[in-house]
BAFI-3210 file (N, C-alpha, C; in Angstrom, 3 decimals, decimal comma, padded with zeros to 6 digits):
// residues 38
n [1|2|3|4|5|6|7|8|9|10|11|12|13|14|15|16|17|18|19|20|21|22|23|24|25|26|27|28|29|30|31|32|33|34|35|36|37|38]
n.u [-041,178|-038,010|-035,549|-032,230|-029,817|-026,418|-024,976|-022,882|-019,536|-018,844|-016,757|-015,448|-016,473|-016,181|-016,802|-019,429|-019,181|-020,472|-022,475|-023,279|-026,229|-028,255|-031,499|-032,908|-035,182|-035,738|-036,130|-034,839|-032,184|-031,414|-031,437|-029,122|-026,966|-023,790|-023,275|-025,120|-028,128|-030,720]
n.v [-016,143|-016,865|-015,550|-014,509|-012,013|-011,353|-008,378|-006,971|-007,835|-009,604|-012,054|-012,368|-014,335|-017,720|-020,963|-022,808|-021,445|-020,037|-017,143|-013,912|-012,035|-009,290|-008,462|-006,266|-003,854|-004,104|-001,721|000,267|-000,629|-000,834|001,834|002,800|001,590|001,576|000,673|000,111|-001,681|-004,057]
n.w [-057,305|-055,854|-055,982|-055,256|-055,231|-055,135|-054,347|-053,209|-052,423|-054,397|-055,832|-053,473|-051,978|-051,301|-052,777|-051,309|-048,912|-045,952|-045,594|-044,183|-044,597|-045,770|-046,461|-048,799|-050,205|-053,697|-055,185|-053,695|-053,666|-056,407|-057,176|-056,074|-057,274|-058,925|-061,438|-064,445|-064,306|-065,029]
ca.u [-039,750|-037,233|-034,192|-031,426|-028,673|-025,350|-024,562|-021,595|-018,732|-018,570|-015,383|-014,888|-017,101|-015,731|-017,856|-019,938|-018,924|-021,677|-022,361|-024,342|-026,830|-029,324|-032,438|-033,377|-036,133|-035,043|-036,206|-033,813|-030,858|-031,123|-031,205|-027,796|-025,919|-022,930|-023,353|-026,487|-028,689|-032,159]
ca.v [-016,425|-016,677|-015,259|-013,609|-011,554|-010,794|-007,118|-006,592|-008,983|-010,507|-012,571|-012,503|-015,508|-018,990|-021,958|-023,456|-020,631|-019,419|-015,689|-013,139|-011,196|-008,381|-008,293|-004,899|-003,707|-003,897|-000,326|001,019|-001,104|-000,495|003,275|003,118|000,868|002,401|000,132|-000,038|-003,029|-004,141]
ca.w [-057,416|-054,632|-056,423|-054,440|-056,004|-054,324|-054,945|-052,641|-052,038|-055,513|-055,910|-052,132|-051,375|-051,876|-052,936|-050,089|-047,727|-045,404|-045,534|-043,552|-045,626|-045,386|-047,567|-048,990|-051,303|-054,974|-055,620|-052,980|-054,051|-057,804|-057,309|-055,550|-058,000|-059,759|-062,789|-064,933|-064,191|-065,284]
c.u [-039,060|-035,772|-033,518|-030,183|-027,666|-024,841|-023,207|-020,837|-018,501|-017,084|-014,709|-015,405|-016,615|-016,899|-018,152|-019,642|-020,237|-021,446|-023,498|-024,923|-027,938|-030,213|-032,917|-034,332|-035,375|-035,039|-035,114|-032,419|-030,502|-030,834|-029,810|-026,658|-025,099|-022,940|-024,809|-026,938|-030,177|-032,782]
c.v [-016,143|-016,425|-014,303|-013,275|-010,924|-009,535|-006,648|-007,853|-009,976|-010,830|-012,650|-013,756|-016,759|-019,969|-022,651|-022,683|-020,009|-017,920|-015,111|-012,251|-010,346|-008,196|-006,850|-004,868|-003,418|-002,435|000,515|000,644|-000,657|000,985|003,672|002,386|001,830|001,940|-000,052|-001,483|-002,978|-005,147]
c.w [-056,093|-054,993|-055,453|-055,240|-055,049|-055,011|-054,433|-052,268|-053,156|-055,555|-054,542|-051,444|-052,092|-051,919|-051,607|-048,805|-047,249|-045,280|-044,701|-044,637|-045,041|-046,609|-047,602|-050,168|-052,597|-055,426|-054,958|-053,471|-055,467|-057,983|-056,823|-056,265|-058,845|-061,211|-063,172|-064,805|-064,465|-064,352]
res [l|d|d|r|i|l|l|e|g|l|r|l|v|k|e|n|e|k|i|d|f|k|l|e|k|p|e|q|v|l|s|h|l|e|l|y|a|e]
***
């Protein structure tokens, strides 16, 4: 799978807008989320 999930900046990105992104390991990211996620 090649899924990408936007964790920061939700509702700040407009449709077709180009963004800069940084890929991080899921294990590191999920441990720092304030909301529960599976």
